VEXDREN-2710 file (C-alpha; in Angstrom, 1 decimal):
% VEXDREN-2710
k/r/px/py/pz
1/MET/114.9/113.7/72.9
2/THR/117.4/113.1/75.7
3/ALA/118.4/109.7/77.0
4/ASP/116.5/110.3/80.2
5/ALA/113.4/111.2/78.3
6/GLN/113.6/108.0/76.2
7/THR/113.8/105.9/79.3
8/ASP/111.1/107.7/81.2
9/LEU/107.7/106.6/79.8
10/PHE/106.0/109.5/81.6
11/THR/108.1/112.3/79.9
12/PHE/106.1/114.0/77.2
13/GLY/109.0/114.8/74.9
14/LEU/109.7/117.7/72.6
15/ALA/106.6/119.3/71.1
16/ASN/104.5/116.3/71.9
17/LYS/105.6/114.7/68.6
18/LYS/103.7/111.5/68.0
19/PRO/105.4/108.5/66.4
20/LEU/104.2/107.0/63.1
21/LYS/101.0/105.2/63.4
22/GLU/102.2/102.2/61.3
23/GLN/105.5/100.6/60.9
24/VAL/106.6/97.7/58.7
25/THR/108.0/95.0/61.1
26/PRO/109.2/91.5/60.4
27/HIS/106.0/90.1/62.0
28/LYS/103.8/92.3/59.8
29/LEU/105.9/91.2/56.8
30/ALA/105.2/87.6/57.7
31/LEU/101.4/88.3/57.9
32/LEU/101.6/90.0/54.5
33/VAL/103.2/86.8/53.1
34/LEU/100.5/84.7/54.6
35/ILE/97.7/86.8/53.2
36/ASN/99.3/86.9/49.8
37/GLU/99.9/83.2/49.5
38/TYR/96.2/82.5/50.6
39/SER/95.0/85.1/48.0
40/VAL/97.0/83.6/45.2
41/ILE/95.7/80.1/45.9
42/LYS/92.1/81.5/46.1
43/LYS/92.6/83.2/42.7
44/ALA/93.8/80.0/41.2
45/GLU/90.9/78.1/42.6
46/ASN/88.3/80.7/41.1
47/LEU/90.0/80.8/37.6
48/ALA/89.8/78.3/34.9
49/PRO/93.0/76.3/34.3
50/ASN/93.6/77.7/30.8
51/VAL/93.3/81.3/31.9
52/PHE/95.6/80.9/34.8
53/ALA/98.1/79.0/32.5
54/LEU/98.7/76.2/34.9
55/ASP/100.0/72.7/34.0
56/GLU/97.0/70.5/33.6
57/ARG/98.8/67.7/35.4
58/GLU/99.2/70.0/38.5
59/PRO/96.1/69.9/40.7
60/VAL/94.7/73.1/41.9
61/MET/94.8/73.6/45.7
62/THR/91.3/74.1/47.3
63/PHE/90.2/75.1/50.7
64/THR/87.4/73.6/52.7
65/GLU/84.9/75.8/54.5
66/THR/86.4/74.9/57.8
67/GLU/89.8/75.9/56.5
68/LYS/88.6/79.2/55.2
69/ARG/86.9/80.0/58.5
70/ASN/89.9/79.0/60.5
71/PHE/92.2/81.2/58.3
72/MET/89.9/84.3/58.7
73/ILE/89.7/83.9/62.5
74/THR/93.4/83.3/62.8
75/ILE/94.4/86.3/60.7
76/LEU/92.0/88.6/62.5
77/GLN/93.5/87.5/65.9
78/LEU/97.0/88.1/64.6
79/LEU/96.1/91.6/63.3
80/GLN/94.7/92.5/66.7
81/SER/97.5/91.2/68.9
82/GLN/100.9/92.6/69.2
83/ASP/104.1/91.5/67.2
84/LEU/105.0/87.8/67.9
85/LYS/108.2/85.9/67.4
86/LEU/108.4/83.6/64.4
87/LYS/108.2/80.5/66.7
88/GLU/105.0/81.8/68.3
89/LEU/103.5/82.7/64.9
90/SER/104.3/79.2/63.5
91/VAL/102.7/77.6/66.5
92/LYS/99.5/79.6/66.1
93/ILE/99.0/79.0/62.4
94/GLN/100.1/75.4/62.1
95/ASP/97.0/74.0/63.8
96/ASN/94.6/76.2/61.8
97/LEU/95.9/76.3/58.2
98/ASN/96.1/74.0/55.4
99/ILE/99.5/72.2/55.4
100/GLN/100.3/73.1/51.7
101/LEU/99.5/76.8/52.5
102/TYR/101.9/76.6/55.5
103/GLU/104.6/75.1/53.3
104/THR/104.3/77.9/50.7
105/PHE/104.4/80.5/53.5
106/CYS/107.6/79.0/54.9
107/ASP/109.1/78.8/51.4
108/ARG/108.4/82.5/50.8
109/LEU/109.9/83.5/54.2
110/ARG/113.0/81.5/53.3
111/GLU/113.2/83.3/50.0
112/PHE/113.1/86.7/51.7
113/PHE/115.9/85.5/54.0
114/GLU/118.2/84.2/51.2
115/GLU/117.6/86.6/48.3
116/GLY/117.8/90.0/50.1
117/ILE/116.0/93.3/49.8
118/ARG/115.2/92.9/46.0
119/VAL/112.6/90.2/46.7
120/ILE/111.0/92.2/49.4
121/GLN/110.8/95.3/47.1
122/ASP/109.2/93.1/44.4
123/PHE/106.8/91.6/46.8
124/PHE/105.5/95.0/47.9
125/GLN/105.2/96.1/44.3
126/ASN/103.0/93.0/43.4
127/LEU/101.1/93.2/46.7
128/SER/99.0/96.1/45.4
129/PHE/97.6/94.0/42.5
130/LEU/95.6/92.0/45.2
131/LEU/93.4/95.1/45.5
132/ILE/93.0/95.8/41.8
133/GLN/90.1/94.6/39.8
134/GLU/91.1/92.7/36.6
135/GLY/88.4/92.9/34.0
136/LEU/85.5/90.7/35.0
137/ILE/87.5/88.9/37.7
138/GLU/86.1/89.5/41.2
139/LEU/88.2/91.4/43.7
140/CYS/90.3/89.0/45.7
141/ILE/90.5/91.3/48.6
142/SER/88.3/94.4/49.0
143/LYS/90.3/97.5/49.8
144/PHE/87.6/98.5/52.4
145/SER/87.8/95.2/54.3
146/VAL/89.9/94.5/57.4
147/LEU/92.6/92.8/55.3
148/GLY/92.4/95.5/52.6
149/VAL/92.9/98.3/55.0
150/PHE/95.8/96.4/56.6
151/LEU/97.4/95.9/53.1
152/ARG/97.1/99.6/52.1
153/ARG/98.6/100.7/55.5
154/MET/101.6/98.4/55.0
155/ILE/102.1/99.3/51.4
156/LEU/102.0/103.1/52.3
157/ALA/104.3/102.7/55.2
158/PHE/106.8/100.7/53.0
159/GLU/106.7/103.3/50.3
160/LYS/107.7/106.0/52.8
161/LEU/110.9/104.0/53.8
162/THR/114.3/105.2/52.4
163/PHE/116.7/102.7/50.9
164/SER/118.8/102.6/54.1
165/GLN/115.6/101.9/56.1
166/VAL/114.7/99.1/53.8
167/ILE/118.1/97.6/54.5
168/LYS/117.5/97.8/58.2
169/LEU/114.2/96.2/57.8
170/HIS/115.8/93.2/56.0
171/ALA/118.4/93.0/58.6
172/LYS/115.7/92.9/61.3
173/PHE/113.9/90.2/59.3
174/VAL/117.1/88.1/59.0
175/GLU/117.4/88.3/62.8
176/TYR/113.7/87.5/63.2
177/TYR/114.0/84.5/60.9
178/ASN/117.2/83.1/62.4
179/ASP/115.7/83.4/65.9
180/GLY/112.6/81.5/64.8
181/GLN/114.6/78.8/63.0
182/ASN/116.9/78.2/66.0
183/GLU/113.8/77.6/68.2
184/GLN/112.0/75.3/65.7
185/VAL/112.1/71.5/65.6
186/PRO/115.0/70.8/63.2
187/GLU/113.5/67.8/61.3
188/GLU/110.5/68.4/59.0
189/SER/109.2/64.9/59.7
190/ASN/108.7/66.0/63.3
191/ILE/106.6/68.9/62.3
192/PHE/104.3/67.3/59.8
193/GLY/104.6/63.6/60.8
194/GLY/102.0/63.5/63.5
195/SER/98.9/65.3/64.6
196/LEU/98.8/69.1/64.1
197/THR/97.4/69.6/67.6
198/ASP/100.2/67.4/69.1
199/THR/102.8/69.3/67.1
200/ALA/101.6/72.7/68.2
201/LEU/101.5/71.6/71.8
202/SER/105.0/70.2/71.6
203/LEU/106.4/73.5/70.4
204/SER/104.5/75.6/72.8
205/GLU/101.8/75.2/75.6
206/VAL/99.6/77.8/74.0
207/ARG/97.6/78.2/70.8
208/PHE/94.5/80.0/69.4
209/ASN/91.1/78.8/70.5
210/LYS/88.9/78.2/67.5
211/SER/85.7/78.8/69.4
212/GLY/86.0/82.5/69.5
213/LEU/88.2/85.6/69.8
214/GLY/87.7/86.2/73.6
215/HIS/90.7/84.0/74.5
216/SER/93.1/85.3/71.8
217/MET/95.3/87.1/74.3
218/ASP/95.9/84.0/76.5
219/ALA/98.9/83.0/74.6
220/LEU/100.7/86.2/75.7
221/ARG/100.8/85.1/79.3
222/HIS/103.9/82.9/78.9
223/THR/106.0/85.1/76.7
224/ASP/109.3/86.5/78.0
225/TRP/109.4/89.8/76.2
226/LYS/112.4/91.2/78.2
227/SER/114.8/88.5/77.1
228/SER/113.8/88.8/73.4
229/GLN/116.3/90.7/71.1
230/VAL/114.0/90.7/68.1
231/PRO/111.5/93.5/67.7
232/SER/108.6/91.3/69.0
233/GLY/106.0/92.9/71.3
234/PHE/105.8/95.9/69.0
235/PHE/102.3/97.6/69.1
236/SER/100.9/99.5/66.3
237/GLN/98.3/102.3/67.0
238/LYS/95.3/100.0/66.2
239/GLN/96.8/97.0/68.0
240/ALA/97.4/99.0/71.1
241/GLU/93.9/100.6/71.1
242/TYR/92.4/97.1/70.6
243/PHE/94.4/95.6/73.4
244/ILE/93.5/98.4/75.7
245/ALA/89.8/98.2/74.9
246/GLN/89.9/94.4/75.3
247/GLN/91.6/94.3/78.6
248/GLY/89.5/97.1/79.9
249/MET/86.3/95.3/79.0
250/LEU/87.6/92.0/80.6
251/LEU/88.5/93.8/83.7
252/GLN/85.0/95.1/83.9
253/HIS/83.1/91.9/83.0
254/ASN/85.3/88.9/83.5
255/GLU/88.5/89.7/85.3
256/ASN/89.7/86.0/85.3
257/GLU/89.9/86.2/81.4
258/ALA/92.1/89.3/81.6
259/LEU/95.8/89.0/81.9
260/SER/97.3/88.7/85.4
261/PRO/98.3/92.0/87.0
262/GLN/102.0/91.5/86.6
263/VAL/101.7/90.3/82.9
264/LEU/99.3/93.1/82.1
265/GLN/101.6/95.7/83.5
266/GLU/104.4/94.4/81.4
267/ARG/102.2/94.7/78.2
268/ILE/101.3/98.2/79.2
269/MET/104.9/99.1/79.5
270/ASP/105.5/97.6/76.1
271/ILE/102.7/99.8/74.7
272/LEU/104.1/102.9/76.3
273/LYS/107.5/102.2/74.8
274/ALA/106.1/101.8/71.3
275/ARG/103.3/104.4/71.7
276/PRO/104.0/107.0/74.4
277/ASP/101.3/109.2/73.0
278/ILE/98.5/106.7/74.0
279/ALA/97.1/108.1/77.2
280/GLU/94.5/105.3/77.6
281/ALA/97.4/103.0/78.5
282/HIS/97.9/105.0/81.7
283/PHE/94.3/104.6/82.6
284/LEU/94.4/100.8/82.0
285/SER/97.5/100.8/84.4
286/TYR/95.3/102.6/86.9
287/LEU/92.6/100.0/86.7
288/ASN/95.3/97.3/87.0
289/SER/96.7/99.0/90.1
290/LEU/93.1/99.1/91.7
291/ARG/93.0/95.2/91.2
292/VAL/95.9/94.8/93.6
293/LYS/95.1/97.7/95.8
294/GLU/98.2/99.7/95.0
295/TYR/97.2/103.1/96.2
296/CYS/100.5/105.1/95.2
297/THR/100.7/103.5/91.8
298/ALA/97.0/104.1/91.1
299/VAL/97.3/107.8/91.9
300/HIS/100.5/108.0/89.8
301/ASN/98.8/106.5/86.8
302/LEU/95.6/108.5/87.2
303/TYR/97.5/111.7/87.3
304/HIS/99.5/110.8/84.3
305/TYR/96.4/109.8/82.3
306/PHE/94.8/113.2/82.6
307/ASP/98.1/115.1/82.2
308/ARG/98.9/113.3/79.0
309/ASN/95.3/113.8/77.7
310/MET/95.7/117.6/78.2
311/SER/99.2/117.7/76.8
312/LEU/98.2/115.9/73.5
313/MET/95.4/118.3/72.8
314/ASP/95.8/120.4/69.7
315/SER/96.9/123.8/70.8
316/ASN/95.4/125.5/67.7
317/SER/92.0/123.9/68.3
318/THR/89.2/126.2/69.1
319/ASN/87.7/123.8/71.6
320/LYS/91.0/123.4/73.5
321/GLY/89.8/125.4/76.5
322/ARG/86.5/123.5/76.7
323/GLU/88.3/120.1/76.4
324/GLU/90.7/121.1/79.2
325/ASP/87.7/122.0/81.5
326/VAL/86.1/118.5/80.7
327/CYS/89.4/116.8/81.6
328/ARG/89.8/118.7/84.8
329/ARG/86.4/118.0/86.2
330/TYR/86.5/114.3/85.3
331/ALA/90.0/114.1/86.8
332/ALA/88.5/115.4/90.1
333/LEU/85.6/113.0/89.8
334/ASN/87.9/110.0/89.3
335/LEU/90.1/111.1/92.1
336/ALA/87.1/111.1/94.4
337/LEU/86.3/107.6/93.4
338/LEU/89.9/106.4/94.0
339/HIS/89.9/107.9/97.5
340/TYR/86.5/106.3/98.2
341/ARG/87.8/102.9/97.0
342/PHE/90.6/103.0/99.5
343/GLY/88.4/104.3/102.4
344/HIS/89.6/107.9/102.4
345/LYS/86.1/109.4/102.8
346/LYS/87.3/113.0/103.8
347/GLU/89.6/113.3/100.8
348/SER/87.0/111.7/98.6
349/LYS/84.3/114.3/99.6
350/ALA/86.8/117.1/99.0
351/ALA/87.6/115.9/95.5
352/LEU/83.9/115.4/94.8
353/HIS/82.9/118.9/95.8
354/GLU/85.7/120.1/93.4
355/ALA/84.2/118.2/90.6
356/ILE/80.7/119.5/91.4
357/ARG/82.0/123.0/91.4
358/LEU/83.8/122.7/88.1
359/ALA/80.7/120.9/86.6
360/GLN/78.3/123.7/87.8
361/GLY/80.6/126.3/86.2
362/THR/80.1/124.7/82.8
363/ASN/76.6/123.4/83.3
364/ASP/77.6/119.8/82.8
365/HIS/74.6/117.8/83.9
366/VAL/76.1/114.4/83.1
367/CYS/79.1/115.0/85.3
368/LEU/76.9/116.4/88.1
369/GLN/74.8/113.3/88.0
370/HIS/77.9/111.1/88.4
371/ALA/79.0/113.2/91.2
372/LEU/75.6/113.1/92.9
373/SER/75.5/109.3/92.6
374/TRP/78.7/109.2/94.6
375/LEU/77.7/112.0/97.0
376/TYR/74.9/110.1/98.6
377/ARG/77.4/107.2/99.3
378/LEU/79.5/109.6/101.3
379/GLU/76.6/111.0/103.3
380/GLU/75.3/109.6/106.6
381/GLN/73.5/106.2/105.7
382/GLY/69.9/105.9/106.8
383/SER/69.2/109.6/107.1
384/ALA/66.5/111.6/105.4
385/LYS/69.0/113.7/103.7
386/THR/70.6/110.7/102.0
387/ALA/67.2/109.4/100.9
388/ASN/66.4/112.8/99.4
389/LEU/69.7/112.8/97.5
390/MET/69.0/109.4/96.1
391/GLU/65.5/110.3/94.9
392/ARG/66.8/113.4/93.2
393/ALA/69.6/111.5/91.6
394/VAL/67.2/108.8/90.2
395/THR/64.8/111.4/88.8
396/LYS/67.5/113.5/87.2
397/SER/69.3/110.5/85.7
398/SER/66.0/109.3/84.2
399/GLU/65.4/112.8/82.6
400/LEU/69.0/112.8/81.1
401/SER/68.6/109.2/79.8
402/LEU/71.4/107.7/81.9
403/PRO/70.1/104.1/82.4
404/ASN/73.3/103.0/84.3
405/LEU/73.0/105.8/86.9
406/THR/69.2/105.3/87.1
407/SER/69.5/101.6/87.8
408/LEU/72.2/102.0/90.4
409/GLY/70.2/104.8/92.1
410/VAL/67.1/102.7/92.3
411/GLN/69.0/99.8/93.7
412/SER/70.7/102.0/96.3
413/LEU/67.4/103.5/97.3
414/ALA/65.9/100.0/97.7
415/LYS/68.8/99.0/100.0
416/HIS/68.5/102.3/101.9
417/ASN/64.8/101.7/102.6
418/ALA/65.3/98.1/103.5
419/PHE/67.9/99.1/106.2
420/ALA/65.6/102.0/107.4
421/GLY/62.9/99.4/108.1
422/ALA/60.6/99.9/105.1
423/LYS/58.0/97.3/104.2
424/PRO/59.5/94.4/102.1
425/SER/56.8/94.9/99.4
426/SER/57.9/98.5/98.8
427/VAL/61.6/97.5/98.7
428/PHE/61.0/94.8/96.1
429/GLU/58.9/97.1/94.1
430/TYR/61.9/99.5/93.7
431/ILE/64.1/96.5/92.7
432/MET/61.5/95.4/90.0
433/LYS/61.8/98.9/88.5
434/SER/65.5/98.5/88.2
435/ASP/64.9/95.0/86.6
436/ILE/62.6/96.5/84.0
437/LEU/65.2/99.2/83.2
438/ASN/68.0/96.7/82.9
439/CYS/66.0/94.5/80.6
440/GLN/65.1/97.5/78.3
441/HIS/68.8/98.5/78.0
442/SER/70.3/94.9/78.1
443/GLN/72.4/95.7/81.1
444/SER/73.6/92.2/82.1
445/GLY/76.0/93.4/84.9
446/PHE/73.2/95.4/86.6
447/MET/70.8/92.4/86.2
448/CYS/73.3/90.4/88.2
449/MET/73.6/93.0/90.8
450/SER/69.8/93.3/91.1
451/TYR/69.3/89.6/91.7
452/THR/72.2/89.5/94.2
453/GLN/70.6/92.3/96.1
454/LYS/67.3/90.4/96.1
455/ALA/69.1/87.3/97.5
456/ALA/70.6/89.4/100.3
457/LEU/67.2/90.9/101.1
458/TRP/65.5/87.5/101.2
459/LYS/68.3/86.2/103.6
460/MET/67.9/89.2/105.8
461/TYR/64.1/88.6/105.9
462/GLY/64.7/85.0/106.8
463/LYS/63.3/83.5/103.6
464/ARG/65.9/80.7/102.9
465/GLU/64.1/79.2/99.9
466/CYS/63.8/82.5/98.1
467/HIS/67.4/83.3/99.0
468/ALA/68.7/80.1/97.5
469/MET/66.4/80.4/94.4
470/THR/67.5/83.9/93.6
471/SER/71.2/83.0/94.1
472/GLN/70.8/80.3/91.6
473/LEU/69.1/82.7/89.2
474/VAL/72.2/84.8/89.2
475/LEU/74.3/81.9/88.2
476/ASN/71.8/80.9/85.3
477/LEU/71.4/84.4/83.8
478/ASP/72.5/84.8/80.1
479/THR/75.0/87.6/80.7
480/SER/77.1/87.2/77.5
481/GLU/78.4/90.4/76.0
482/SER/80.7/90.4/73.0
483/CYS/81.2/86.6/73.6
484/VAL/82.3/87.3/77.2
485/TYR/80.2/86.2/80.1
486/HIS/79.8/88.5/83.1
487/ASN/81.8/87.1/86.0
488/GLY/81.9/89.9/88.5
489/GLU/81.1/90.4/92.2
490/PRO/77.5/89.3/92.0
491/VAL/78.5/85.9/90.7
492/CYS/81.1/85.4/93.5
493/ILE/78.5/86.4/96.1
494/ALA/76.0/84.0/94.6
495/LEU/78.5/81.2/94.7
496/CYS/79.3/82.0/98.3
497/ASN/75.6/82.1/99.2
498/MET/75.1/78.6/97.8
499/ALA/78.2/77.3/99.7
500/LYS/76.8/78.7/103.0
501/LEU/73.4/77.2/102.3
502/HIS/75.0/73.7/101.9
503/ALA/77.1/74.3/105.0
504/ASP/74.1/75.3/107.0
505/ASN/72.5/71.9/106.1
506/GLY/75.6/70.1/107.2
507/GLN/76.8/69.3/103.7
508/TYR/80.4/70.7/104.2
509/THR/81.9/68.6/101.5
510/LEU/79.6/70.1/98.9
511/ALA/80.1/73.5/100.4
512/PHE/83.9/73.2/100.0
513/ASP/83.4/71.9/96.4
514/ILE/81.6/75.1/95.6
515/ILE/84.3/77.2/97.2
516/ASN/86.9/75.4/95.1
517/ASN/85.0/76.1/92.0
518/THR/84.7/79.7/93.1
519/LYS/88.5/79.8/93.5
520/LEU/89.0/78.8/89.8
521/ARG/86.6/81.5/88.7
522/PHE/88.1/84.2/91.0
523/PRO/91.8/83.5/91.5
524/PRO/93.5/85.0/94.6
525/HIS/94.9/88.0/92.5
526/THR/91.4/89.1/91.5
527/GLN/89.7/92.0/93.3
528/HIS/86.7/90.0/94.4
529/ALA/88.7/87.0/95.8
530/TYR/88.2/88.3/99.4
531/LEU/84.6/87.2/99.2
532/TRP/85.3/83.5/98.8
533/MET/88.2/83.8/101.3
534/SER/85.8/85.1/103.9
535/CYS/83.2/82.6/103.1
536/GLU/85.7/79.7/103.3
537/GLN/86.9/80.8/106.7
538/GLU/83.3/81.2/108.1
539/ILE/82.4/77.6/106.9
540/LEU/85.7/76.3/108.3
541/PHE/85.0/78.0/111.6
542/ASP/81.5/76.4/111.9
543/ARG/82.8/73.0/110.9
544/THR/85.7/72.9/113.4
545/LEU/83.7/74.5/116.1
546/LEU/81.3/71.5/116.0
547/ASN/84.2/69.1/115.9
548/ARG/85.9/70.9/118.8
549/LYS/89.1/71.5/116.8
550/TRP/90.2/74.6/118.6
551/SER/93.5/75.2/117.0
552/ILE/91.9/75.2/113.5
553/THR/89.0/77.3/114.7
554/GLU/91.4/79.9/116.2
555/GLN/93.3/80.1/113.0
556/ALA/90.1/80.6/111.0
557/VAL/89.2/83.5/113.3
558/LEU/92.6/85.1/112.7
559/ASN/92.3/84.7/108.9
560/LEU/88.8/86.1/109.0
561/LYS/89.9/89.2/111.0
562/ALA/91.9/90.4/108.0
563/LEU/88.8/90.1/105.7
564/ASN/85.9/91.0/107.9
565/GLU/86.8/92.3/111.4
566/PRO/83.3/92.7/112.8
567/GLU/82.4/89.1/111.9
568/ALA/85.7/87.9/113.2
569/GLU/85.1/89.6/116.6
570/LEU/81.6/88.0/116.9
571/ARG/83.0/84.6/116.1
572/ASN/85.9/84.9/118.5
573/ALA/83.4/85.6/121.3
574/ILE/81.4/82.5/120.3
575/LEU/84.6/80.5/120.3
576/CYS/85.6/81.8/123.9
577/LYS/82.2/80.8/125.2
578/GLU/82.4/77.3/123.7
579/LYS/85.8/76.9/125.3
580/GLY/84.4/77.9/128.6
581/ASP/85.7/81.4/128.9
582/VAL/82.4/83.1/129.3
583/THR/83.6/86.3/131.0
584/SER/86.1/87.0/128.1
585/ALA/83.3/86.2/125.5
586/LEU/80.8/88.6/127.3
587/SER/83.4/91.4/127.4
588/GLN/84.1/91.1/123.7
589/LEU/80.5/91.1/122.8
590/ASN/79.8/94.2/124.8
591/LYS/82.7/96.0/123.1
592/LEU/81.3/94.9/119.7
593/LEU/77.8/96.2/120.7
594/GLU/79.3/99.6/121.7
595/LYS/80.9/99.9/118.3
596/LEU/77.7/99.1/116.6
597/ASN/75.7/101.5/118.6
598/LYS/78.2/104.3/117.6
599/ASP/78.4/103.4/113.9
600/ASP/76.1/100.6/112.5
601/THR/76.1/101.9/109.0
602/GLU/78.9/99.4/107.8
603/VAL/76.9/96.3/109.0
604/SER/73.5/94.8/108.1
605/PRO/70.6/94.8/110.6
606/ASP/70.8/91.1/110.7
607/PHE/74.4/91.3/112.0
608/LYS/73.3/93.5/114.9
609/CYS/70.4/91.0/115.7
610/ARG/72.9/88.1/115.8
611/THR/75.2/90.1/118.0
612/LEU/72.3/90.8/120.5
613/PHE/71.2/87.3/120.4
614/SER/74.7/86.0/121.2
615/VAL/74.8/88.4/124.1
616/ARG/71.6/86.9/125.5
617/LYS/72.9/83.4/125.2
618/HIS/76.1/84.3/127.1
619/ASN/74.2/86.2/129.8
620/SER/71.9/83.2/130.2
621/SER/75.0/81.2/131.1
622/HIS/75.7/83.6/134.0
623/LYS/72.0/83.4/135.0
624/LEU/71.6/87.2/134.8
625/LEU/67.9/87.0/134.1
626/THR/67.2/90.7/134.1
627/ARG/70.0/91.4/131.6
628/VAL/68.8/88.4/129.6
629/TYR/65.3/89.9/129.3
630/HIS/66.6/93.4/128.2
631/LYS/68.9/91.9/125.5
632/VAL/66.1/89.7/124.2
633/GLN/63.8/92.7/124.0
634/ALA/66.5/94.7/122.2
635/ALA/67.0/91.8/119.7
636/LEU/63.2/91.6/119.3
637/SER/63.0/95.3/118.6
638/ALA/65.8/95.3/116.1
639/ALA/64.5/92.2/114.3
640/ASP/61.0/93.5/114.1
641/GLY/62.1/96.8/112.8
642/SER/64.2/95.3/110.1
643/HIS/61.6/92.6/109.2
644/CYS/64.2/89.8/110.1
645/CYS/61.6/87.0/110.4
646/SER/64.0/84.1/111.3
647/THR/65.8/86.2/114.0
648/LEU/62.5/87.4/115.2
649/SER/61.2/83.9/115.6
650/LEU/64.3/82.8/117.6
651/CYS/64.1/85.8/119.9
652/THR/60.4/85.2/120.5
653/VAL/61.1/81.6/121.5
654/THR/64.0/82.7/123.7
655/ASN/61.8/85.4/125.3
656/ALA/59.2/82.7/126.1
657/THR/61.8/80.4/127.8
658/ALA/63.8/83.2/129.5
END
């Protein structure tokens, strides 16, 4: 491979040659030492003293149940994470292991450093005996367990090394050991003299969380891999696959627990350097680009993911042609989703039609259903054609046993009917069907979406108590999945709903407390942060408008314009009216009404009613009674057609006093 090909992570290389799946690295060698020392102590604990030939005056080391559990959790986390520097490894195991085990671990590493390759060769030769049954003695490590598979992989990888490669391995270990010793606290009393927790925190600000595996990657946030000269950050095939699966799951369920966009991109580049054949790394990079709305990078990574998938297919496989067809149609489908995400509806529809054409050619019903579920999003909202597409999508998805698409289709149909003026009872009947389906298939994310949609409907219908109760139900649902709680867009919307409800009651301090909590759960770099940003500016606008702090109110309108332009235009008109500039306010409202009359698919019926009601109030200031009456009637008609009870009541009172 040329030098350019080695530096370009998107070059496929000669003959698509894949690297070895497992390599013996200094970090993995340290893990093998840790497992070996623990196993030796466990054997001594299980055997009688006379069989093991120990000095009777020397007590046998034993582990408590807590120490055993901590060791197993720590080892599992270390096996699933990438290679770490010796300093980081020491920090992670000190707080979780028996002190005597840690001392023997350090002694064995020192022996490898001082004695040379002979000790390493003897170590691997004796390592296989941990997997062999000796008479009636129980197996210390089952060869089919997680540790057993790891041991067998490492033994096999070491046996494939030539003598010169073993020398290089020892040289890397010496560098690894020296680097770790230079960064450690020099005096042993400083390490073991105080609390283990304090010691770990003094060496590094990060350590493993004993409560579960979901936070095991948090320690990687503060690591400077670029400045490291030792082979840290190396990913094996299994480690890379686990990391990609874990981060993809976190991005879907709880983005705040995933690595930040910049750090995650650095980890992806590390994976591609070590494992350029893993196409899934490009797709994870694509998802990471969507978080920060990087269009060019997202397209770049999406193309490379499908190109790499096709290039790595076995050319001698009999199913190669069929696999390429599957790759092409799903590439077109994902491209359509990408364009839709960035508002390119024309390009999205073109890519979607291409995916439909390819799926029809191979009779792929699943791909067709995914395409259909996006097609009705691109059609004219509120039309009979769109409703027909939704009904067909729900029916076919149910026949194909696709609960995700069925639930989404039912919820979309309920929203469509609500905006079209259907009776609230029929709308909630559809949502109830979605709830039943979500419970049957344990779809926690869709359950949150369903309850959030209910809250939005109750708000539109003017039922504040039901709106508040449903929003609180979203926050109290048990949505844990693989020890990770769902913390997506529905949760952020529910928190914003509660903040607005408190602000409407004049409890602005409590409202901003809720907003601050939302900021912690959805930091600014997350893709749903715009929701609380918009909510914060709306509450700030209302508060400063009442306090007549015009400069802060104007700034809130400017900030809101970048997040929600129609809402910002409406509030800017209200601000002009409160400042006495009624003519400018009326002009802005009329322009906003013209936009809504041309295309009102992007706003809720409640927003249009609010706009008409604001026009009525501004016209009343000018004493234009005829225009007031027409605007009130228009607001009444819009509110009645959409079953907006609170707006309907306000308009009725206004009509009586006009």
